[in-house]
PyMOL commands that place a pseudoatom at each C-alpha (Angstrom):
pseudoatom trace, name=CA, resn=UNK, resi=1, chain=A, elem=C, hetatm=0, pos=[14.158, -0.016, 20.151]
pseudoatom trace, name=CA, resn=UNK, resi=2, chain=A, elem=C, hetatm=0, pos=[10.481, -0.300, 19.214]
pseudoatom trace, name=CA, resn=UNK, resi=3, chain=A, elem=C, hetatm=0, pos=[8.357, 2.497, 18.618]
pseudoatom trace, name=CA, resn=UNK, resi=4, chain=A, elem=C, hetatm=0, pos=[5.246, 2.662, 20.506]
pseudoatom trace, name=CA, resn=UNK, resi=5, chain=A, elem=C, hetatm=0, pos=[2.257, 3.443, 18.821]
pseudoatom trace, name=CA, resn=UNK, resi=6, chain=A, elem=C, hetatm=0, pos=[0.103, 6.752, 20.478]
pseudoatom trace, name=CA, resn=UNK, resi=7, chain=A, elem=C, hetatm=0, pos=[-3.477, 7.323, 20.301]
pseudoatom trace, name=CA, resn=UNK, resi=8, chain=A, elem=C, hetatm=0, pos=[-2.872, 10.329, 17.682]
pseudoatom trace, name=CA, resn=UNK, resi=9, chain=A, elem=C, hetatm=0, pos=[-1.158, 7.694, 15.453]
pseudoatom trace, name=CA, resn=UNK, resi=10, chain=A, elem=C, hetatm=0, pos=[-3.882, 5.327, 15.239]
pseudoatom trace, name=CA, resn=UNK, resi=11, chain=A, elem=C, hetatm=0, pos=[-6.560, 8.049, 14.808]
pseudoatom trace, name=CA, resn=UNK, resi=12, chain=A, elem=C, hetatm=0, pos=[-4.515, 8.838, 11.487]
pseudoatom trace, name=CA, resn=UNK, resi=13, chain=A, elem=C, hetatm=0, pos=[-4.891, 5.260, 10.409]
pseudoatom trace, name=CA, resn=UNK, resi=14, chain=A, elem=C, hetatm=0, pos=[-7.813, 4.352, 8.171]
pseudoatom trace, name=CA, resn=UNK, resi=15, chain=A, elem=C, hetatm=0, pos=[-10.224, 1.483, 9.205]
pseudoatom trace, name=CA, resn=UNK, resi=16, chain=A, elem=C, hetatm=0, pos=[-10.024, -1.878, 7.029]
pseudoatom trace, name=CA, resn=UNK, resi=17, chain=A, elem=C, hetatm=0, pos=[-13.376, -0.816, 5.675]
pseudoatom trace, name=CA, resn=UNK, resi=18, chain=A, elem=C, hetatm=0, pos=[-12.087, 2.485, 4.477]
pseudoatom trace, name=CA, resn=UNK, resi=19, chain=A, elem=C, hetatm=0, pos=[-8.895, 0.853, 2.781]
pseudoatom trace, name=CA, resn=UNK, resi=20, chain=A, elem=C, hetatm=0, pos=[-10.857, -1.630, 0.947]
pseudoatom trace, name=CA, resn=UNK, resi=21, chain=A, elem=C, hetatm=0, pos=[-13.250, 1.058, -0.457]
pseudoatom trace, name=CA, resn=UNK, resi=22, chain=A, elem=C, hetatm=0, pos=[-9.926, 2.826, -1.350]
pseudoatom trace, name=CA, resn=UNK, resi=23, chain=A, elem=C, hetatm=0, pos=[-8.640, -0.338, -3.156]
pseudoatom trace, name=CA, resn=UNK, resi=24, chain=A, elem=C, hetatm=0, pos=[-11.528, -0.897, -5.352]
pseudoatom trace, name=CA, resn=UNK, resi=25, chain=A, elem=C, hetatm=0, pos=[-11.549, 2.731, -6.939]
pseudoatom trace, name=CA, resn=UNK, resi=26, chain=A, elem=C, hetatm=0, pos=[-8.393, 2.189, -8.476]
pseudoatom trace, name=CA, resn=UNK, resi=27, chain=A, elem=C, hetatm=0, pos=[-7.568, -1.790, -8.539]
pseudoatom trace, name=CA, resn=UNK, resi=28, chain=A, elem=C, hetatm=0, pos=[-5.007, -2.946, -10.715]
pseudoatom trace, name=CA, resn=UNK, resi=29, chain=A, elem=C, hetatm=0, pos=[-6.280, -5.114, -13.794]
pseudoatom trace, name=CA, resn=UNK, resi=30, chain=A, elem=C, hetatm=0, pos=[-2.812, -6.939, -14.726]
pseudoatom trace, name=CA, resn=UNK, resi=31, chain=A, elem=C, hetatm=0, pos=[-0.424, -8.878, -13.172]
pseudoatom trace, name=CA, resn=UNK, resi=32, chain=A, elem=C, hetatm=0, pos=[2.071, -6.123, -14.244]
pseudoatom trace, name=CA, resn=UNK, resi=33, chain=A, elem=C, hetatm=0, pos=[0.458, -3.691, -12.499]
pseudoatom trace, name=CA, resn=UNK, resi=34, chain=A, elem=C, hetatm=0, pos=[-0.281, -5.624, -9.509]
pseudoatom trace, name=CA, resn=UNK, resi=35, chain=A, elem=C, hetatm=0, pos=[3.524, -6.216, -9.298]
pseudoatom trace, name=CA, resn=UNK, resi=36, chain=A, elem=C, hetatm=0, pos=[4.033, -2.455, -9.582]
pseudoatom trace, name=CA, resn=UNK, resi=37, chain=A, elem=C, hetatm=0, pos=[1.381, -1.415, -7.020]
pseudoatom trace, name=CA, resn=UNK, resi=38, chain=A, elem=C, hetatm=0, pos=[2.875, -3.545, -4.440]
pseudoatom trace, name=CA, resn=UNK, resi=39, chain=A, elem=C, hetatm=0, pos=[6.422, -3.030, -4.897]
pseudoatom trace, name=CA, resn=UNK, resi=40, chain=A, elem=C, hetatm=0, pos=[5.810, 1.056, -4.461]
pseudoatom trace, name=CA, resn=UNK, resi=41, chain=A, elem=C, hetatm=0, pos=[3.725, 0.038, -1.592]
pseudoatom trace, name=CA, resn=UNK, resi=42, chain=A, elem=C, hetatm=0, pos=[6.550, -1.698, -0.200]
pseudoatom trace, name=CA, resn=UNK, resi=43, chain=A, elem=C, hetatm=0, pos=[9.299, 0.789, -0.869]
pseudoatom trace, name=CA, resn=UNK, resi=44, chain=A, elem=C, hetatm=0, pos=[6.892, 3.604, 1.163]
pseudoatom trace, name=CA, resn=UNK, resi=45, chain=A, elem=C, hetatm=0, pos=[6.443, 1.115, 3.977]
pseudoatom trace, name=CA, resn=UNK, resi=46, chain=A, elem=C, hetatm=0, pos=[9.927, 0.353, 4.130]
pseudoatom trace, name=CA, resn=UNK, resi=47, chain=A, elem=C, hetatm=0, pos=[11.075, 4.107, 3.692]
pseudoatom trace, name=CA, resn=UNK, resi=48, chain=A, elem=C, hetatm=0, pos=[8.945, 5.180, 6.672]
pseudoatom trace, name=CA, resn=UNK, resi=49, chain=A, elem=C, hetatm=0, pos=[9.204, 2.028, 8.964]
pseudoatom trace, name=CA, resn=UNK, resi=50, chain=A, elem=C, hetatm=0, pos=[12.183, -0.211, 8.093]
pseudoatom trace, name=CA, resn=UNK, resi=51, chain=A, elem=C, hetatm=0, pos=[15.020, 2.057, 6.516]
pseudoatom trace, name=CA, resn=UNK, resi=52, chain=A, elem=C, hetatm=0, pos=[17.301, -0.540, 6.342]
pseudoatom trace, name=CA, resn=UNK, resi=53, chain=A, elem=C, hetatm=0, pos=[15.548, -2.977, 4.595]
pseudoatom trace, name=CA, resn=UNK, resi=54, chain=A, elem=C, hetatm=0, pos=[17.071, -3.828, 0.946]
pseudoatom trace, name=CA, resn=UNK, resi=55, chain=A, elem=C, hetatm=0, pos=[13.849, -3.617, -0.452]
pseudoatom trace, name=CA, resn=UNK, resi=56, chain=A, elem=C, hetatm=0, pos=[15.342, -3.555, -4.091]
pseudoatom trace, name=CA, resn=UNK, resi=57, chain=A, elem=C, hetatm=0, pos=[16.702, -7.164, -3.587]
pseudoatom trace, name=CA, resn=UNK, resi=58, chain=A, elem=C, hetatm=0, pos=[13.170, -8.814, -3.023]
pseudoatom trace, name=CA, resn=UNK, resi=59, chain=A, elem=C, hetatm=0, pos=[12.041, -10.662, -6.087]
pseudoatom trace, name=CA, resn=UNK, resi=60, chain=A, elem=C, hetatm=0, pos=[8.176, -10.054, -6.720]
pseudoatom trace, name=CA, resn=UNK, resi=61, chain=A, elem=C, hetatm=0, pos=[6.121, -12.598, -9.008]
pseudoatom trace, name=CA, resn=UNK, resi=62, chain=A, elem=C, hetatm=0, pos=[2.092, -13.281, -9.464]
pseudoatom trace, name=CA, resn=UNK, resi=63, chain=A, elem=C, hetatm=0, pos=[0.930, -17.165, -8.565]
pseudoatom trace, name=CA, resn=UNK, resi=64, chain=A, elem=C, hetatm=0, pos=[-1.999, -18.218, -10.516]
pseudoatom trace, name=CA, resn=UNK, resi=65, chain=A, elem=C, hetatm=0, pos=[-2.304, -21.390, -8.885]
pseudoatom trace, name=CA, resn=UNK, resi=66, chain=A, elem=C, hetatm=0, pos=[-2.606, -20.307, -5.188]
pseudoatom trace, name=CA, resn=UNK, resi=67, chain=A, elem=C, hetatm=0, pos=[-6.431, -20.045, -4.552]
pseudoatom trace, name=CA, resn=UNK, resi=68, chain=A, elem=C, hetatm=0, pos=[-6.825, -19.524, -0.514]
pseudoatom trace, name=CA, resn=UNK, resi=69, chain=A, elem=C, hetatm=0, pos=[-4.127, -16.688, 0.323]
pseudoatom trace, name=CA, resn=UNK, resi=70, chain=A, elem=C, hetatm=0, pos=[-3.412, -13.549, -0.874]
pseudoatom trace, name=CA, resn=UNK, resi=71, chain=A, elem=C, hetatm=0, pos=[0.565, -13.917, -1.252]
pseudoatom trace, name=CA, resn=UNK, resi=72, chain=A, elem=C, hetatm=0, pos=[3.148, -15.721, 0.263]
pseudoatom trace, name=CA, resn=UNK, resi=73, chain=A, elem=C, hetatm=0, pos=[7.072, -15.027, 1.361]
pseudoatom trace, name=CA, resn=UNK, resi=74, chain=A, elem=C, hetatm=0, pos=[9.477, -17.191, 0.608]
pseudoatom trace, name=CA, resn=UNK, resi=75, chain=A, elem=C, hetatm=0, pos=[12.746, -17.113, 1.934]
pseudoatom trace, name=CA, resn=UNK, resi=76, chain=A, elem=C, hetatm=0, pos=[15.962, -19.207, 0.861]
pseudoatom trace, name=CA, resn=UNK, resi=77, chain=A, elem=C, hetatm=0, pos=[18.428, -19.374, 3.941]
pseudoatom trace, name=CA, resn=UNK, resi=78, chain=A, elem=C, hetatm=0, pos=[21.226, -20.513, 1.717]
pseudoatom trace, name=CA, resn=UNK, resi=79, chain=A, elem=C, hetatm=0, pos=[21.032, -17.339, -0.579]
pseudoatom trace, name=CA, resn=UNK, resi=80, chain=A, elem=C, hetatm=0, pos=[19.169, -15.134, 1.664]
pseudoatom trace, name=CA, resn=UNK, resi=81, chain=A, elem=C, hetatm=0, pos=[16.978, -14.637, -1.178]
pseudoatom trace, name=CA, resn=UNK, resi=82, chain=A, elem=C, hetatm=0, pos=[13.173, -13.394, -0.514]
pseudoatom trace, name=CA, resn=UNK, resi=83, chain=A, elem=C, hetatm=0, pos=[10.613, -13.663, -3.048]
pseudoatom trace, name=CA, resn=UNK, resi=84, chain=A, elem=C, hetatm=0, pos=[6.906, -12.561, -2.483]
pseudoatom trace, name=CA, resn=UNK, resi=85, chain=A, elem=C, hetatm=0, pos=[4.062, -14.337, -4.336]
pseudoatom trace, name=CA, resn=UNK, resi=86, chain=A, elem=C, hetatm=0, pos=[1.136, -12.375, -4.909]
pseudoatom trace, name=CA, resn=UNK, resi=87, chain=A, elem=C, hetatm=0, pos=[-2.152, -14.075, -6.141]
for i in range(1, 87): cmd.bond("trace and resi %d" % i, "trace and resi %d" % (i + 1))
show_as sticks, trace
zoom trace
């Protein structure tokens, strides 16, 4: 069953500018810090919105090659393995 977004829900959300400003205040400086931050954020979102998502089974990596994207999700249908590569 889909959850309907109400006006009060949207007024509690930050704008993209506010989110971008907050991100620059505490920017992860190393690949390990980036992965830690991303994993914690994914865990928080999954706990609140997708409680059945097996977040602990997702592999994380940092790609130093990608230049036109912030990240990519890779899914292997033969093994059900999910990898999120951040840049």
